[in-house]
Every structure is written in structure tokens, then in C-alpha cells.
N, C-alpha and C positions, 0 to 999 in steps of 0.2 A: 504494500500500500504506500504510494508516494505522496504527492501533494493532495491533501484530503479536504482542504477548504481554501478558497481564494475569493477575497472580496476587494474590489477596486473602487476608487473614488475619482470622479472626473468633473470638470466644470462644463464640459461640452458634450452634448448629445446631438447627433445628426438630426436635421430638421424633420426628415421623414419619420424617423423613429420617435422623436419627441411628440409629433402630432398623433402617432399611433397610441402612445402611452396616455396622452392627454384626453383622447376621445374614448378609449376603452378601459383605462385604468381607474383606480379609486384611491382615496387617501389611506395611508397605512403608516402607523408609527409616527415618526417625525418627518415624514415625507408627504408632499402634496399629492403625488400620484405613484401608483405601483402597478406593475403588469408582469405577468409570467410570459416571457416571449416565446417559450416553447409551445404555448397554447394558441399562438397566432400563426399566420401564414409564413412568418419568418422561420419558425421552428428552431429558434436558438435556445440552447440550454442555459438560459440566463434569467434571473429575477432582477428586474430593473426598477430602481426607485429614483424618481425624478423630483427635483425641487425640495431640497432640505429646508425645513421651516426656518431654521436659524441662519444657515450659511448659503442656501441655494445650491449646494453641491449635489451631484447625482451619484448613486451607488449601484455598482454592478456586482451581483453575487452569482457565481457559477453553480449550476446544478450537476451533481455527480462529476465534479472536476477531476477526480482520480482516474476516470475512464476516458477523459478527453485528450490529454496530452497538450503540450504547449502550442503546437501548431494550430489546433482547433481554437484554443483560447485566444491566440493572436487574431485569428480570423474573425471571431466574435467581436473583439475590441475594435478592429478596423471598421466593421460594419456599423457598430453603434456609435463610435467616437470619430470615425474618419481618420484615425491614426492613433499613435501611442505616446506622442511626445508629452502630453500633459496628464497622463493617467498615472495615478499613485496607488500603490498597494496599501490597503488599510488593514488587511488580515491575511496571514498565510499560515496554514497548518501542514506539518509534515508528520508522517506516521510510518511505523514499521510493524508488521505482524509476525510474531514468532510462534511457529507451530510446535506443538508438543513441549512447550515450555510453560510451567505452572505460573499463574499470574502472581502468586504470593512470593515465588522465588525471585521474580523481577522486582516487585514492590518492596520486599523486605531488604534487598541488597542495594537499592538505588539511593544515591546520595547526591544532592544538588548543592553545590557550594554557594554560599551567600544568600540562600533562599530565606526570606523573612517569614513566610507563611506556608503551611502544608495542611492537607486534609486527608481523611480516610473515611470511606463509606462501605457499608454492606447493605444490600437490598435485594429484591427479587430479580433485579437486572444483573446481579453478580457483584463482585468486589470492584471498587474503584479507589485508586490511590492517587493523590495529587502531591508529589514530593515538592512541587513549587506551585504556588497560586498567586497570580496577580493579573490585573487587566492587560498589562503589556506582555507578560511572559508566563505561560502555564505549562507544566509538564504533567501528563496524565497517563496512568497505567490502568487498564481494565480488561475484563473478560469479554472478548469480542463475540464469541458464540452465544453466551448466555444473554448478553444485552440484545442481540439481534433476534434471537429466538423469542424473547419476550415481546418483540415488536412484530412477530410474524414474518420475518425476512425469509424469503424462499431460499436464498443462497445459504444462509446459516442452517436451514432445515435439511439441506441435502445430506445424503448419507455419509459421504466422505469427509464432510466438515463437522457434522453433528457429533461424531464420536471422537473428535480431536480437541485437545486443549489449544486454544488460540489466544495468545496474549498480545494486546495492542499497546504499543508505547507511542504517545503522541506529544508533539511539541506545538503549542499554539502561540503565535506572535501577533501582536496587534498594536495599532497606534504608534506610540513612541518606541515600542519594542521592536519595530520593523528595522532591520539593519540595512536593507537595500530597498528604499521606497519606490524607486522608479520602475514602472512595469516594463519598460523597454529594456531594462537591465536584469530581468528576471533570471536569465541564464547564469548570472553570477552566483546564484544560489547553489549551483553545482559544486562550488568549492567552499560553501559556507558550512560551518560546523553547527548544526542544529542542537547537538548535544554537548556544546561547550559548557564546562563546569559541572557536567553530569558524570559521575563515576559509579562503579559497582564494586562493592566490597563484601567480604564474607568473613565471619568469625572463624579463626583457626581453632582446631580441636584443643581442648584444655589439656595442657601437658601434665604428666604425673609428677614432675619434679618441681612444680610451683610451690612457693611458700604458702602457708594457709591463708594469709591475707590476700595474696594475688589470686588464689583459687576461688575464694569467696567473691572477689570482685569480678572474676571471669564468669562465674556461674550466674551472678546477678545480672551482669551485662547481657549474657546470653538470653536470659528470661525476658528482659526488657525489649531486646531486638526481635525476639520471636513474637512478642505481643504487639509491638508498635511499628517495627521496621527501623532501619538504620536512621532515616531522616528524622523521625520523631524522637528516637532515642537520643540523638545528638543534642536536642534542645534541652535535655535535662542536665547538661554539663556546660561549664564555661568553655570558651574556645581552647584555652590552654589545657584543661582537663581532657577535652575530647581529643586533642592532638596526641596526648600521651596514650590514651586508651586505643586510638586508631592504630598507632604505631606498634603497640604491644600485643593487641588481641585480634587484629584484622589482617586479612590478606587483601591487599589493594590492587592486585593484578587482575583486571577484569576478565582476561582470557581464561582464568582459572575459576571464574564464577559463572559466566554466561557466554553465549556466542558473542562474536564481535559486533555488538549492537550498533556502534558508531559507524563502522564500515558498511553494514547492511543498510542503515538509514541513508547514508550518502549515496550509495549505489541506487537505492530506490528513487531518490530525488533526481539523480542524473538520468535515470531511465525515463522519467516523466518529461524532463526537459528536452530529451532527445527523441521523444515520441515513441518510446518503447513501452507499450502497455501490456503487462503480463497478466495472464489469467490461469488459475486463480492467483490473486496478487498477494501471495504469502511468501515470506522469506524463511526458508528452512535453515537451521544451523548446520 
């Protein structure tokens, strides 16, 4: 799963398109007119919002962007805006699907440096872990199959997927968190590290020759990590204390914990940018 969401902002919409939205659309949210262009004669996989109430800006939200590829996205923008020069990326999400990798194995070992807020949920949709939460930058880990089965998704209900563990790791960038805002430069995301400051660590087995004090500390730390995950466990200690515990009790070499998630994510993004759409879009370790 490559680019999973793409929302653009633009000051200009071609006159023909604007007239179509004005005559057939309706107010929605903070926009004066909204229209699903896929349900028009244009058949573009785009939700178009025109005339922001406060700024007058127009919003382009792609439908099923992971299945489109960059070429089709550029075609849609050219038709709607007459070019790409003034089009800005407002939100871009990148995701990777890990097959036969338990969601808690990923969530428990994931650590995001300098994250101020994190969350964790269990529901009928499965488990969802947010090692980092903010408007500009969110990291999300969840059970792909359970979430989509609860929504009646036909792909998730297919036999070869239904019986597998599929863990999705997703990075959501928005607003000021966008590192490359110009849509015409979107191919630069091929070399951008979506998982910068993200690492995967694992507790090393408790050694038999530890002193009683260190053994008690290791056992307690192991319990906290098993219950809360590494990200939330780190919040219980000062930075200096956590640095000591990390160096003493954790294996920080990600290749010994999980598949090379960073490389898989970058390859997935590059595939989308180069119009290679894979099905099913799962990356196996």
C-alpha cells in the first residue's frame, strides 16, 4: 500500500469545471460548493470542494488514490486546474502493509523520537496504536483485516486475506507537517524518509547473571512494555533514565525485531510515483 491519501489545495479551478460544480454541487463543511466528479460525465476520481468560506481556496481530494498512480493524479490536476504550478499538497499519507506480522508486535516495539502525544485503542475494529499524534504528523498502526471486515470490505473478506494477519503502518502528514508542499515536486517524495525518527526496539532476554536490583528493574520494565508498548513506557521515565534503560535492556537493531519496514515503505512510495500499482498491495517480509 503506497500513497493512501492525497489532498491538494489550489486557488484556480478551470472555468468549465467551476461552472459544473456551481450548478450541480451543494454546500459542505466550510466550502460553498462540493461535487463528486466521479458521478459526473467527467468520471474523475476526485471530490472537489470549491470556495472556502474563509480563504476562497479550493480543495481536491482523490478517491482511492492508492490505485491511481501519479500519472493519473497529474492528469486529474491538469484537467481541473489547467496545470500544476500553483497546486499545494495539504495532506499526504503513506502506508505499508505487513502480512503475517502481528499488529501488537509492531505497536509494542515502535518508538517515535520527540513525539509529544500517543494513543492506544481496542475496539470491534481491532487494535489501533498511535505512537505519535498531532495535526501535522501522525503515525498509526492497526489491524487492516479486522477494520475492513467490520466495514464489509469485499477484499478483506476474500479467503486468502481473511485468514492472514495484516498489519498496516501509516504515516499521515498535513498542513505545516508537509515537507514538500509543491504538487509539481511530488516525485521528490521518492527519496523522503516517511519514517524519520521512527525506530523499532525489543527487550533483550533477562540475563541470569544480573544483580537482583537490575533483575527486578528488567522484569518490571518488561511488564510495562508488554502492557503499554515501548512508546508509552518511555513516558514514565525522564529522558536520561530512558536512555540508560534503552541502552541496557533493549536491542535497537530493527532488523532483529521486524522486517525492514523503512525500506519497504520507501519502495512502496516509489512504486506509486513511478506508476507501478501492485495487487494485492501487500509487502511481505
